[in-house]
N, CA, C and O atoms as a GROMACS GRO file, in nm:
protein
  588
    1MET      N    1  -1.528  -0.353   3.459
    1MET     CA    2  -1.609  -0.240   3.509
    1MET      C    3  -1.716  -0.206   3.410
    1MET      O    4  -1.689  -0.193   3.291
    2LYS      N    5  -1.841  -0.190   3.458
    2LYS     CA    6  -1.959  -0.161   3.386
    2LYS      C    7  -1.970  -0.029   3.327
    2LYS      O    8  -1.964   0.068   3.402
    3ASN      N    9  -1.986  -0.012   3.192
    3ASN     CA   10  -2.002   0.115   3.138
    3ASN      C   11  -2.120   0.192   3.201
    3ASN      O   12  -2.230   0.139   3.210
    4GLU      N   13  -2.098   0.314   3.243
    4GLU     CA   14  -2.208   0.386   3.308
    4GLU      C   15  -2.326   0.428   3.204
    4GLU      O   16  -2.436   0.464   3.247
    5PHE      N   17  -2.299   0.420   3.068
    5PHE     CA   18  -2.397   0.435   2.975
    5PHE      C   19  -2.452   0.308   2.903
    5PHE      O   20  -2.508   0.315   2.794
    6GLU      N   21  -2.431   0.188   2.976
    6GLU     CA   22  -2.471   0.061   2.913
    6GLU      C   23  -2.621   0.065   2.897
    6GLU      O   24  -2.675   0.005   2.804
    7HIS      N   25  -2.689   0.134   2.985
    7HIS     CA   26  -2.841   0.139   2.988
    7HIS      C   27  -2.886   0.217   2.863
    7HIS      O   28  -3.004   0.210   2.829
    8LEU      N   29  -2.797   0.294   2.792
    8LEU     CA   30  -2.833   0.365   2.683
    8LEU      C   31  -2.814   0.306   2.545
    8LEU      O   32  -2.834   0.367   2.440
    9LYS      N   33  -2.774   0.182   2.554
    9LYS     CA   34  -2.758   0.094   2.427
    9LYS      C   35  -2.890   0.064   2.374
    9LYS      O   36  -2.980   0.023   2.448
   10LEU      N   37  -2.906   0.082   2.248
   10LEU     CA   38  -3.030   0.034   2.187
   10LEU      C   39  -3.079  -0.097   2.218
   10LEU      O   40  -3.199  -0.117   2.241
   11GLU      N   41  -2.986  -0.192   2.221
   11GLU     CA   42  -3.025  -0.329   2.241
   11GLU      C   43  -3.082  -0.349   2.388
   11GLU      O   44  -3.139  -0.454   2.415
   12ASN      N   45  -3.068  -0.259   2.475
   12ASN     CA   46  -3.106  -0.267   2.611
   12ASN      C   47  -3.235  -0.191   2.630
   12ASN      O   48  -3.279  -0.182   2.744
   13GLN      N   49  -3.295  -0.141   2.536
   13GLN     CA   50  -3.423  -0.069   2.549
   13GLN      C   51  -3.541  -0.151   2.522
   13GLN      O   52  -3.562  -0.194   2.408
   14ILE      N   53  -3.622  -0.177   2.624
   14ILE     CA   54  -3.743  -0.256   2.616
   14ILE      C   55  -3.834  -0.195   2.513
   14ILE      O   56  -3.899  -0.268   2.439
   15CYS      N   57  -3.841  -0.060   2.505
   15CYS     CA   58  -3.932   0.003   2.418
   15CYS      C   59  -3.891  -0.024   2.268
   15CYS      O   60  -3.978  -0.038   2.182
   16PHE      N   61  -3.762  -0.030   2.240
   16PHE     CA   62  -3.720  -0.065   2.113
   16PHE      C   63  -3.758  -0.210   2.065
   16PHE      O   64  -3.805  -0.238   1.955
   17LEU      N   65  -3.728  -0.298   2.165
   17LEU     CA   66  -3.759  -0.438   2.141
   17LEU      C   67  -3.911  -0.459   2.108
   17LEU      O   68  -3.945  -0.534   2.017
   18LEU      N   69  -3.999  -0.391   2.185
   18LEU     CA   70  -4.139  -0.395   2.165
   18LEU      C   71  -4.174  -0.340   2.026
   18LEU      O   72  -4.253  -0.398   1.952
   19TYR      N   73  -4.108  -0.218   1.993
   19TYR     CA   74  -4.140  -0.150   1.870
   19TYR      C   75  -4.098  -0.236   1.751
   19TYR      O   76  -4.176  -0.250   1.656
   20ALA      N   77  -3.971  -0.296   1.754
   20ALA     CA   78  -3.930  -0.379   1.649
   20ALA      C   79  -4.012  -0.508   1.632
   20ALA      O   80  -4.044  -0.548   1.520
   21ALA      N   81  -4.045  -0.571   1.741
   21ALA     CA   82  -4.131  -0.687   1.740
   21ALA      C   83  -4.267  -0.654   1.688
   21ALA      O   84  -4.328  -0.735   1.618
   22SER      N   85  -4.320  -0.533   1.722
   22SER     CA   86  -4.452  -0.502   1.668
   22SER      C   87  -4.450  -0.472   1.518
   22SER      O   88  -4.548  -0.496   1.447
   23ARG      N   89  -4.335  -0.416   1.471
   23ARG     CA   90  -4.324  -0.393   1.327
   23ARG      C   91  -4.318  -0.532   1.247
   23ARG      O   92  -4.380  -0.550   1.142
   24GLU      N   93  -4.240  -0.622   1.305
   24GLU     CA   94  -4.224  -0.747   1.243
   24GLU      C   95  -4.357  -0.832   1.251
   24GLU      O   96  -4.390  -0.899   1.153
   25MET      N   97  -4.428  -0.829   1.357
   25MET     CA   98  -4.556  -0.893   1.365
   25MET      C   99  -4.655  -0.830   1.260
   25MET      O  100  -4.732  -0.901   1.196
   26THR      N  101  -4.652  -0.689   1.246
   26THR     CA  102  -4.739  -0.638   1.155
   26THR      C  103  -4.714  -0.673   1.014
   26THR      O  104  -4.805  -0.676   0.932
   27LYS      N  105  -4.581  -0.702   0.983
   27LYS     CA  106  -4.536  -0.743   0.856
   27LYS      C  107  -4.600  -0.885   0.825
   27LYS      O  108  -4.632  -0.915   0.709
   28GLN      N  109  -4.616  -0.968   0.925
   28GLN     CA  110  -4.665  -1.100   0.909
   28GLN      C  111  -4.817  -1.084   0.869
   28GLN      O  112  -4.870  -1.167   0.795
   29TYR      N  113  -4.879  -0.986   0.914
   29TYR     CA  114  -5.029  -0.966   0.889
   29TYR      C  115  -5.045  -0.924   0.755
   29TYR      O  116  -5.146  -0.965   0.697
   30LYS      N  117  -4.954  -0.839   0.685
   30LYS     CA  118  -4.976  -0.774   0.566
   30LYS      C  119  -5.028  -0.857   0.447
   30LYS      O  120  -5.127  -0.819   0.385
   31PRO      N  121  -4.964  -0.965   0.415
   31PRO     CA  122  -5.028  -1.042   0.305
   31PRO      C  123  -5.162  -1.100   0.334
   31PRO      O  124  -5.245  -1.110   0.244
   32LEU      N  125  -5.186  -1.139   0.456
   32LEU     CA  126  -5.305  -1.195   0.500
   32LEU      C  127  -5.422  -1.086   0.486
   32LEU      O  128  -5.533  -1.114   0.441
   33LEU      N  129  -5.387  -0.970   0.525
   33LEU     CA  130  -5.493  -0.858   0.530
   33LEU      C  131  -5.510  -0.803   0.393
   33LEU      O  132  -5.616  -0.747   0.363
   34GLU      N  133  -5.405  -0.815   0.302
   34GLU     CA  134  -5.438  -0.776   0.162
   34GLU      C  135  -5.541  -0.854   0.097
   34GLU      O  136  -5.616  -0.800   0.016
   35ASP      N  137  -5.551  -0.981   0.129
   35ASP     CA  138  -5.661  -1.069   0.084
   35ASP      C  139  -5.797  -1.014   0.129
   35ASP      O  140  -5.897  -1.032   0.059
   36LEU      N  141  -5.800  -0.948   0.246
   36LEU     CA  142  -5.931  -0.890   0.293
   36LEU      C  143  -5.949  -0.739   0.239
   36LEU      O  144  -6.056  -0.678   0.250
   37GLY      N  145  -5.844  -0.689   0.185
   37GLY     CA  146  -5.850  -0.548   0.148
   37GLY      C  147  -5.844  -0.451   0.257
   37GLY      O  148  -5.895  -0.340   0.240
   38VAL      N  149  -5.783  -0.483   0.375
   38VAL     CA  150  -5.776  -0.384   0.483
   38VAL      C  151  -5.635  -0.369   0.529
   38VAL      O  152  -5.548  -0.451   0.497
   39THR      N  153  -5.612  -0.262   0.605
   39THR     CA  154  -5.481  -0.244   0.660
   39THR      C  155  -5.487  -0.303   0.806
   39THR      O  156  -5.594  -0.338   0.855
   40TYR      N  157  -5.372  -0.311   0.872
   40TYR     CA  158  -5.374  -0.363   1.003
   40TYR      C  159  -5.464  -0.284   1.093
   40TYR      O  160  -5.555  -0.344   1.150
   41PRO      N  161  -5.447  -0.149   1.113
   41PRO     CA  162  -5.546  -0.074   1.188
   41PRO      C  163  -5.688  -0.093   1.168
   41PRO      O  164  -5.769  -0.089   1.261
   42GLN      N  165  -5.720  -0.114   1.043
   42GLN     CA  166  -5.852  -0.140   0.995
   42GLN      C  167  -5.900  -0.281   1.042
   42GLN      O  168  -6.017  -0.298   1.076
   43TYR      N  169  -5.812  -0.379   1.044
   43TYR     CA  170  -5.833  -0.506   1.088
   43TYR      C  171  -5.871  -0.504   1.242
   43TYR      O  172  -5.959  -0.578   1.285
   44LEU      N  173  -5.804  -0.420   1.317
   44LEU     CA  174  -5.828  -0.409   1.460
   44LEU      C  175  -5.969  -0.349   1.479
   44LEU      O  176  -6.040  -0.396   1.567
   45VAL      N  177  -6.010  -0.257   1.407
   45VAL     CA  178  -6.145  -0.205   1.416
   45VAL      C  179  -6.243  -0.318   1.378
   45VAL      O  180  -6.341  -0.335   1.450
   46LEU      N  181  -6.226  -0.392   1.276
   46LEU     CA  182  -6.316  -0.505   1.243
   46LEU      C  183  -6.316  -0.598   1.357
   46LEU      O  184  -6.424  -0.646   1.393
   47LEU      N  185  -6.198  -0.630   1.422
   47LEU     CA  186  -6.210  -0.727   1.538
   47LEU      C  187  -6.302  -0.674   1.645
   47LEU      O  188  -6.382  -0.749   1.702
   48LEU      N  189  -6.292  -0.554   1.671
   48LEU     CA  190  -6.374  -0.491   1.778
   48LEU      C  191  -6.532  -0.492   1.741
   48LEU      O  192  -6.619  -0.513   1.825
   49LEU      N  193  -6.555  -0.466   1.608
   49LEU     CA  194  -6.686  -0.468   1.571
   49LEU      C  195  -6.752  -0.605   1.547
   49LEU      O  196  -6.874  -0.623   1.554
   50TRP      N  197  -6.660  -0.703   1.519
   50TRP     CA  198  -6.713  -0.848   1.519
   50TRP      C  199  -6.752  -0.890   1.659
   50TRP      O  200  -6.843  -0.971   1.677
   51GLU      N  201  -6.686  -0.836   1.757
   51GLU     CA  202  -6.709  -0.870   1.899
   51GLU      C  203  -6.822  -0.789   1.950
   51GLU      O  204  -6.904  -0.842   2.026
   52ASN      N  205  -6.833  -0.671   1.917
   52ASN     CA  206  -6.935  -0.573   1.971
   52ASN      C  207  -7.013  -0.510   1.850
   52ASN      O  208  -6.955  -0.438   1.768
   53ASP      N  209  -7.143  -0.538   1.842
   53ASP     CA  210  -7.215  -0.505   1.721
   53ASP      C  211  -7.214  -0.354   1.699
   53ASP      O  212  -7.214  -0.312   1.583
   54LEU      N  213  -7.212  -0.268   1.803
   54LEU     CA  214  -7.230  -0.126   1.790
   54LEU      C  215  -7.137  -0.063   1.893
   54LEU      O  216  -7.147  -0.094   2.011
   55LEU      N  217  -7.045   0.026   1.848
   55LEU     CA  218  -6.963   0.098   1.934
   55LEU      C  219  -6.950   0.244   1.892
   55LEU      O  220  -6.962   0.275   1.774
   56THR      N  221  -6.926   0.332   1.986
   56THR     CA  222  -6.903   0.478   1.941
   56THR      C  223  -6.757   0.489   1.904
   56THR      O  224  -6.672   0.408   1.943
   57VAL      N  225  -6.733   0.595   1.826
   57VAL     CA  226  -6.603   0.629   1.776
   57VAL      C  227  -6.512   0.646   1.903
   57VAL      O  228  -6.396   0.604   1.900
   58LYS      N  229  -6.563   0.710   2.015
   58LYS     CA  230  -6.483   0.726   2.122
   58LYS      C  231  -6.441   0.597   2.193
   58LYS      O  232  -6.330   0.584   2.244
   59GLU      N  233  -6.542   0.498   2.194
   59GLU     CA  234  -6.508   0.363   2.254
   59GLU      C  235  -6.397   0.296   2.171
   59GLU      O  236  -6.300   0.244   2.226
   60ILE      N  237  -6.414   0.298   2.034
   60ILE     CA  238  -6.312   0.233   1.964
   60ILE      C  239  -6.177   0.303   1.984
   60ILE      O  240  -6.075   0.235   1.993
   61GLY      N  241  -6.174   0.431   1.992
   61GLY     CA  242  -6.048   0.504   2.004
   61GLY      C  243  -5.983   0.466   2.140
   61GLY      O  244  -5.861   0.453   2.146
   62GLN      N  245  -6.060   0.448   2.244
   62GLN     CA  246  -6.012   0.407   2.378
   62GLN      C  247  -5.957   0.263   2.373
   62GLN      O  248  -5.850   0.234   2.427
   63MET      N  249  -6.028   0.180   2.311
   63MET     CA  250  -5.991   0.037   2.303
   63MET      C  251  -5.867   0.017   2.222
   63MET      O  252  -5.788  -0.074   2.250
   64LEU      N  253  -5.848   0.098   2.124
   64LEU     CA  254  -5.737   0.083   2.034
   64LEU      C  255  -5.621   0.174   2.065
   64LEU      O  256  -5.515   0.164   2.004
   65TYR      N  257  -5.643   0.265   2.166
   65TYR     CA  258  -5.542   0.360   2.197
   65TYR      C  259  -5.517   0.460   2.084
   65TYR      O  260  -5.402   0.501   2.063
   66LEU      N  261  -5.619   0.501   2.012
   66LEU     CA  262  -5.603   0.592   1.899
   66LEU      C  263  -5.678   0.711   1.922
   66LEU      O  264  -5.787   0.702   1.979
   67ASP      N  265  -5.630   0.830   1.882
   67ASP     CA  266  -5.694   0.958   1.891
   67ASP      C  267  -5.792   0.972   1.779
   67ASP      O  268  -5.780   0.900   1.680
   68SER      N  269  -5.886   1.058   1.786
   68SER     CA  270  -5.987   1.084   1.692
   68SER      C  271  -5.930   1.128   1.563
   68SER      O  272  -5.984   1.094   1.458
   69GLY      N  273  -5.816   1.207   1.565
   69GLY     CA  274  -5.753   1.262   1.442
   69GLY      C  275  -5.698   1.142   1.353
   69GLY      O  276  -5.692   1.151   1.230
   70THR      N  277  -5.658   1.034   1.421
   70THR     CA  278  -5.616   0.909   1.345
   70THR      C  279  -5.739   0.815   1.307
   70THR      O  280  -5.750   0.763   1.197
   71LEU      N  281  -5.826   0.801   1.405
   71LEU     CA  282  -5.939   0.706   1.392
   71LEU      C  283  -6.040   0.757   1.282
   71LEU      O  284  -6.079   0.684   1.191
   72THR      N  285  -6.080   0.886   1.298
   72THR     CA  286  -6.186   0.929   1.204
   72THR      C  287  -6.155   0.920   1.056
   72THR      O  288  -6.244   0.877   0.981
   73PRO      N  289  -6.043   0.954   1.008
   73PRO     CA  290  -6.013   0.925   0.866
   73PRO      C  291  -6.012   0.780   0.826
   73PRO      O  292  -6.056   0.742   0.718
   74MET      N  293  -5.962   0.701   0.914
   74MET     CA  294  -5.961   0.556   0.882
   74MET      C  295  -6.107   0.499   0.883
   74MET      O  296  -6.138   0.415   0.799
   75LEU      N  297  -6.194   0.542   0.971
   75LEU     CA  298  -6.333   0.501   0.964
   75LEU      C  299  -6.404   0.549   0.845
   75LEU      O  300  -6.496   0.483   0.796
   76LYS      N  301  -6.366   0.662   0.796
   76LYS     CA  302  -6.423   0.721   0.674
   76LYS      C  303  -6.392   0.641   0.562
   76LYS      O  304  -6.480   0.611   0.481
   77ARG      N  305  -6.258   0.597   0.550
   77ARG     CA  306  -6.212   0.514   0.437
   77ARG      C  307  -6.275   0.372   0.446
   77ARG      O  308  -6.298   0.308   0.344
   78MET      N  309  -6.303   0.324   0.571
   78MET     CA  310  -6.371   0.191   0.584
   78MET      C  311  -6.527   0.202   0.535
   78MET      O  312  -6.589   0.110   0.481
   79GLU      N  313  -6.574   0.325   0.565
   79GLU     CA  314  -6.721   0.347   0.524
   79GLU      C  315  -6.728   0.352   0.377
   79GLU      O  316  -6.822   0.301   0.315
   80GLU      N  317  -6.616   0.420   0.313
   80GLU     CA  318  -6.626   0.427   0.158
   80GLU      C  319  -6.594   0.290   0.106
   80GLU      O  320  -6.626   0.266  -0.011
   81GLN      N  321  -6.536   0.196   0.176
   81GLN     CA  322  -6.530   0.063   0.130
   81GLN      C  323  -6.638  -0.022   0.154
   81GLN      O  324  -6.634  -0.141   0.126
   82SER      N  325  -6.747   0.041   0.212
   82SER     CA  326  -6.869  -0.028   0.246
   82SER      C  327  -6.860  -0.128   0.352
   82SER      O  328  -6.943  -0.219   0.358
   83LEU      N  329  -6.755  -0.117   0.445
   83LEU     CA  330  -6.726  -0.212   0.552
   83LEU      C  331  -6.806  -0.180   0.675
   83LEU      O  332  -6.843  -0.268   0.752
   84LEU      N  333  -6.834  -0.048   0.695
   84LEU     CA  334  -6.907  -0.005   0.816
   84LEU      C  335  -6.990   0.118   0.784
   84LEU      O  336  -6.978   0.182   0.680
   85GLU      N  337  -7.071   0.144   0.877
   85GLU     CA  338  -7.156   0.268   0.872
   85GLU      C  339  -7.134   0.350   1.001
   85GLU      O  340  -7.116   0.292   1.108
   86ARG      N  341  -7.135   0.486   0.990
   86ARG     CA  342  -7.115   0.569   1.100
   86ARG      C  343  -7.253   0.650   1.112
   86ARG      O  344  -7.305   0.697   1.011
   87GLU      N  345  -7.304   0.662   1.228
   87GLU     CA  346  -7.434   0.739   1.246
   87GLU      C  347  -7.430   0.816   1.369
   87GLU      O  348  -7.413   0.763   1.479
   88ARG      N  349  -7.447   0.951   1.349
   88ARG     CA  350  -7.452   1.037   1.468
   88ARG      C  351  -7.570   1.004   1.560
   88ARG      O  352  -7.681   0.980   1.513
   89SER      N  353  -7.545   1.005   1.688
   89SER     CA  354  -7.651   0.980   1.795
   89SER      C  355  -7.757   1.090   1.784
   89SER      O  356  -7.725   1.209   1.776
   90SER      N  357  -7.882   1.050   1.785
   90SER     CA  358  -7.991   1.148   1.791
   90SER      C  359  -8.004   1.218   1.930
   90SER      O  360  -8.055   1.330   1.940
   91SER      N  361  -7.956   1.149   2.037
   91SER     CA  362  -7.962   1.212   2.167
   91SER      C  363  -7.844   1.294   2.205
   91SER      O  364  -7.854   1.379   2.294
   92ASP      N  365  -7.726   1.272   2.140
   92ASP     CA  366  -7.602   1.345   2.167
   92ASP      C  367  -7.533   1.361   2.037
   92ASP      O  368  -7.474   1.264   1.988
   93GLN      N  369  -7.535   1.485   1.973
   93GLN     CA  370  -7.477   1.504   1.850
   93GLN      C  371  -7.324   1.482   1.851
   93GLN      O  372  -7.265   1.472   1.743
   94ARG      N  373  -7.260   1.475   1.964
   94ARG     CA  374  -7.119   1.460   1.964
   94ARG      C  375  -7.075   1.316   1.952
   94ARG      O  376  -6.960   1.283   1.924
   95SER      N  377  -7.170   1.235   1.976
   95SER     CA  378  -7.144   1.086   1.973
   95SER      C  379  -7.179   1.033   1.831
   95SER      O  380  -7.281   1.063   1.770
   96VAL      N  381  -7.082   0.951   1.788
   96VAL     CA  382  -7.105   0.884   1.652
   96VAL      C  383  -7.094   0.728   1.677
   96VAL      O  384  -6.995   0.678   1.732
   97PHE      N  385  -7.198   0.659   1.636
   97PHE     CA  386  -7.200   0.522   1.641
   97PHE      C  387  -7.148   0.455   1.513
   97PHE      O  388  -7.167   0.502   1.401
   98VAL      N  389  -7.077   0.334   1.539
   98VAL     CA  390  -7.015   0.266   1.423
   98VAL      C  391  -7.070   0.123   1.428
   98VAL      O  392  -7.076   0.060   1.534
   99LYS      N  393  -7.112   0.073   1.312
   99LYS     CA  394  -7.163  -0.066   1.308
   99LYS      C  395  -7.112  -0.114   1.163
   99LYS      O  396  -7.086  -0.041   1.068
  100LEU      N  397  -7.102  -0.252   1.168
  100LEU     CA  398  -7.056  -0.315   1.041
  100LEU      C  399  -7.171  -0.330   0.944
  100LEU      O  400  -7.286  -0.346   0.984
  101THR      N  401  -7.140  -0.325   0.817
  101THR     CA  402  -7.231  -0.351   0.705
  101THR      C  403  -7.230  -0.503   0.684
  101THR      O  404  -7.147  -0.570   0.746
  102PRO      N  405  -7.317  -0.559   0.602
  102PRO     CA  406  -7.310  -0.709   0.568
  102PRO      C  407  -7.173  -0.740   0.511
  102PRO      O  408  -7.121  -0.848   0.539
  103LYS      N  409  -7.110  -0.650   0.431
  103LYS     CA  410  -6.975  -0.672   0.370
  103LYS      C  411  -6.870  -0.690   0.476
  103LYS      O  412  -6.785  -0.779   0.471
  104GLY      N  413  -6.882  -0.591   0.584
  104GLY     CA  414  -6.788  -0.601   0.699
  104GLY      C  415  -6.810  -0.733   0.771
  104GLY      O  416  -6.712  -0.799   0.804
  105TYR      N  417  -6.933  -0.776   0.797
  105TYR     CA  418  -6.954  -0.904   0.866
  105TYR      C  419  -6.895  -1.016   0.786
  105TYR      O  420  -6.837  -1.108   0.845
  106ASP      N  421  -6.906  -1.013   0.654
  106ASP     CA  422  -6.866  -1.121   0.571
  106ASP      C  423  -6.715  -1.143   0.576
  106ASP      O  424  -6.667  -1.254   0.554
  107LEU      N  425  -6.644  -1.040   0.603
  107LEU     CA  426  -6.498  -1.058   0.617
  107LEU      C  427  -6.455  -1.145   0.726
  107LEU      O  428  -6.350  -1.208   0.719
  108LYS      N  429  -6.541  -1.151   0.833
  108LYS     CA  430  -6.512  -1.231   0.953
  108LYS      C  431  -6.475  -1.373   0.910
  108LYS      O  432  -6.377  -1.428   0.960
  109GLN      N  433  -6.552  -1.431   0.820
  109GLN     CA  434  -6.527  -1.571   0.781
  109GLN      C  435  -6.395  -1.584   0.716
  109GLN      O  436  -6.322  -1.681   0.737
  110LYS      N  437  -6.362  -1.481   0.632
  110LYS     CA  438  -6.237  -1.489   0.559
  110LYS      C  439  -6.117  -1.467   0.658
  110LYS      O  440  -6.009  -1.523   0.639
  111ALA      N  441  -6.139  -1.386   0.760
  111ALA     CA  442  -6.031  -1.368   0.858
  111ALA      C  443  -6.014  -1.470   0.964
  111ALA      O  444  -5.920  -1.460   1.043
  112ASN      N  445  -6.099  -1.568   0.970
  112ASN     CA  446  -6.102  -1.668   1.077
  112ASN      C  447  -5.970  -1.743   1.090
  112ASN      O  448  -5.936  -1.784   1.201
  113CYS      N  449  -5.892  -1.763   0.981
  113CYS     CA  450  -5.770  -1.830   0.989
  113CYS      C  451  -5.651  -1.747   1.028
  113CYS      O  452  -5.543  -1.799   1.059
  114ILE      N  453  -5.672  -1.615   1.026
  114ILE     CA  454  -5.552  -1.527   1.053
  114ILE      C  455  -5.486  -1.549   1.187
  114ILE      O  456  -5.365  -1.570   1.189
  115PRO      N  457  -5.559  -1.547   1.307
  115PRO     CA  458  -5.484  -1.562   1.433
  115PRO      C  459  -5.404  -1.680   1.446
  115PRO      O  460  -5.291  -1.673   1.494
  116ASN      N  461  -5.456  -1.800   1.402
  116ASN     CA  462  -5.381  -1.917   1.406
  116ASN      C  463  -5.256  -1.914   1.325
  116ASN      O  464  -5.152  -1.963   1.367
  117HIS      N  465  -5.267  -1.856   1.208
  117HIS     CA  466  -5.151  -1.842   1.111
  117HIS      C  467  -5.044  -1.756   1.175
  117HIS      O  468  -4.926  -1.790   1.174
  118ILE      N  469  -5.087  -1.641   1.233
  118ILE     CA  470  -4.989  -1.553   1.303
  118ILE      C  471  -4.924  -1.625   1.424
  118ILE      O  472  -4.801  -1.622   1.436
  119LEU      N  473  -5.001  -1.688   1.510
  119LEU     CA  474  -4.945  -1.752   1.618
  119LEU      C  475  -4.850  -1.859   1.577
  119LEU      O  476  -4.744  -1.870   1.640
  120SER      N  477  -4.877  -1.938   1.478
  120SER     CA  478  -4.784  -2.033   1.429
  120SER      C  479  -4.659  -1.979   1.369
  120SER      O  480  -4.557  -2.048   1.368
  121SER      N  481  -4.661  -1.862   1.321
  121SER     CA  482  -4.549  -1.785   1.262
  121SER      C  483  -4.445  -1.753   1.373
  121SER      O  484  -4.326  -1.741   1.345
  122THR      N  485  -4.488  -1.742   1.486
  122THR     CA  486  -4.396  -1.707   1.603
  122THR      C  487  -4.305  -1.830   1.631
  122THR      O  488  -4.192  -1.810   1.676
  123GLY      N  489  -4.346  -1.950   1.609
  123GLY     CA  490  -4.270  -2.062   1.643
  123GLY      C  491  -4.282  -2.096   1.790
  123GLY      O  492  -4.213  -2.185   1.839
  124ASN      N  493  -4.370  -2.025   1.862
  124ASN     CA  494  -4.385  -2.045   2.000
  124ASN      C  495  -4.487  -2.150   2.029
  124ASN      O  496  -4.572  -2.177   1.944
  125SER      N  497  -4.483  -2.210   2.147
  125SER     CA  498  -4.584  -2.311   2.186
  125SER      C  499  -4.702  -2.221   2.232
  125SER      O  500  -4.686  -2.102   2.258
  126ASP      N  501  -4.825  -2.288   2.242
  126ASP     CA  502  -4.937  -2.222   2.301
  126ASP      C  503  -4.909  -2.160   2.437
  126ASP      O  504  -4.951  -2.048   2.467
  127GLN      N  505  -4.837  -2.236   2.520
  127GLN     CA  506  -4.800  -2.194   2.650
  127GLN      C  507  -4.702  -2.070   2.647
  127GLN      O  508  -4.713  -1.981   2.731
  128GLU      N  509  -4.616  -2.066   2.556
  128GLU     CA  510  -4.534  -1.954   2.546
  128GLU      C  511  -4.606  -1.825   2.490
  128GLU      O  512  -4.577  -1.713   2.532
  129ASN      N  513  -4.695  -1.845   2.398
  129ASN     CA  514  -4.777  -1.744   2.350
  129ASN      C  515  -4.865  -1.676   2.454
  129ASN      O  516  -4.882  -1.554   2.461
  130GLN      N  517  -4.924  -1.773   2.541
  130GLN     CA  518  -5.009  -1.731   2.654
  130GLN      C  519  -4.928  -1.643   2.756
  130GLN      O  520  -4.971  -1.538   2.804
  131TYR      N  521  -4.802  -1.700   2.785
  131TYR     CA  522  -4.720  -1.631   2.882
  131TYR      C  523  -4.678  -1.492   2.826
  131TYR      O  524  -4.671  -1.398   2.905
  132MET      N  525  -4.651  -1.473   2.697
  132MET     CA  526  -4.617  -1.355   2.644
  132MET      C  527  -4.738  -1.254   2.651
  132MET      O  528  -4.722  -1.137   2.686
  133LYS      N  529  -4.848  -1.301   2.619
  133LYS     CA  530  -4.975  -1.225   2.614
  133LYS      C  531  -4.996  -1.178   2.763
  133LYS      O  532  -5.025  -1.061   2.782
  134THR      N  533  -4.983  -1.257   2.857
  134THR     CA  534  -5.005  -1.214   3.002
  134THR      C  535  -4.907  -1.111   3.042
  134THR      O  536  -4.942  -1.018   3.114
  135ALA      N  537  -4.787  -1.122   2.999
  135ALA     CA  538  -4.683  -1.028   3.037
  135ALA      C  539  -4.705  -0.900   2.969
  135ALA      O  540  -4.692  -0.796   3.033
  136LEU      N  541  -4.741  -0.899   2.839
  136LEU     CA  542  -4.774  -0.774   2.771
  136LEU      C  543  -4.900  -0.702   2.825
  136LEU      O  544  -4.907  -0.579   2.829
  137VAL      N  545  -5.004  -0.786   2.866
  137VAL     CA  546  -5.125  -0.720   2.938
  137VAL      C  547  -5.080  -0.650   3.060
  137VAL      O  548  -5.120  -0.536   3.086
  138GLN      N  549  -4.993  -0.718   3.140
  138GLN     CA  550  -4.946  -0.663   3.268
  138GLN      C  551  -4.859  -0.540   3.248
  138GLN      O  552  -4.863  -0.447   3.329
  139LEU      N  553  -4.781  -0.537   3.139
  139LEU     CA  554  -4.700  -0.428   3.116
  139LEU      C  555  -4.786  -0.311   3.069
  139LEU      O  556  -4.755  -0.197   3.103
  140LEU      N  557  -4.888  -0.333   2.993
  140LEU     CA  558  -4.974  -0.229   2.946
  140LEU      C  559  -5.049  -0.169   3.064
  140LEU      O  560  -5.062  -0.047   3.074
  141GLU      N  561  -5.098  -0.253   3.155
  141GLU     CA  562  -5.164  -0.207   3.260
  141GLU      C  563  -5.081  -0.114   3.362
  141GLU      O  564  -5.128  -0.014   3.417
  142LYS      N  565  -4.956  -0.159   3.378
  142LYS     CA  566  -4.859  -0.079   3.470
  142LYS      C  567  -4.828   0.049   3.398
  142LYS      O  568  -4.814   0.151   3.466
  143LEU      N  569  -4.816   0.054   3.265
  143LEU     CA  570  -4.780   0.182   3.193
  143LEU      C  571  -4.904   0.274   3.210
  143LEU      O  572  -4.891   0.392   3.244
  144LYS      N  573  -5.027   0.216   3.183
  144LYS     CA  574  -5.149   0.304   3.207
  144LYS      C  575  -5.157   0.362   3.345
  144LYS      O  576  -5.199   0.476   3.365
  145GLU      N  577  -5.117   0.279   3.442
  145GLU     CA  578  -5.133   0.326   3.588
  145GLU      C  579  -5.021   0.437   3.618
  145GLU      O  580  -5.041   0.520   3.708
  146SER      N  581  -4.917   0.438   3.552
  146SER     CA  582  -4.802   0.523   3.578
  146SER      C  583  -4.813   0.661   3.516
  146SER      O  584  -4.725   0.746   3.531
  147LYS      N  585  -4.923   0.682   3.446
  147LYS     CA  586  -4.940   0.814   3.390
  147LYS      C  587  -4.963   0.926   3.489
  147LYS      O  588  -4.978   1.041   3.449
   0.00000   0.00000   0.00000
């Protein structure tokens, strides 16, 4: 007979498995990012800015699922590290644009090996990693839709 509370076991929680896997994945990044002098969330900001030369704080927050209370202090620290510059829009004082400095751009070359290193640490084939990515994107989309 199945226990009526089986679904409440920690091992059966998808959210816990995602949380634990995310923490372990982030641990894999730590020594690599220490070489760059950035934290994992800062690395995510760099990834966005390497891809998009200029973004608003609001756009970065939306793309990274971060609120301004978390994002603004992080961007301030990155600006103090001379990795990026923030500039208030002249046409809309509520909008703040973010762009990389030359030092921020230079980190791109140093970071080039990180994705392959991380993917190889999973021990998965390229096909398995692609399947996982697809499944996670679908999950994220469904969760956004269910709000």
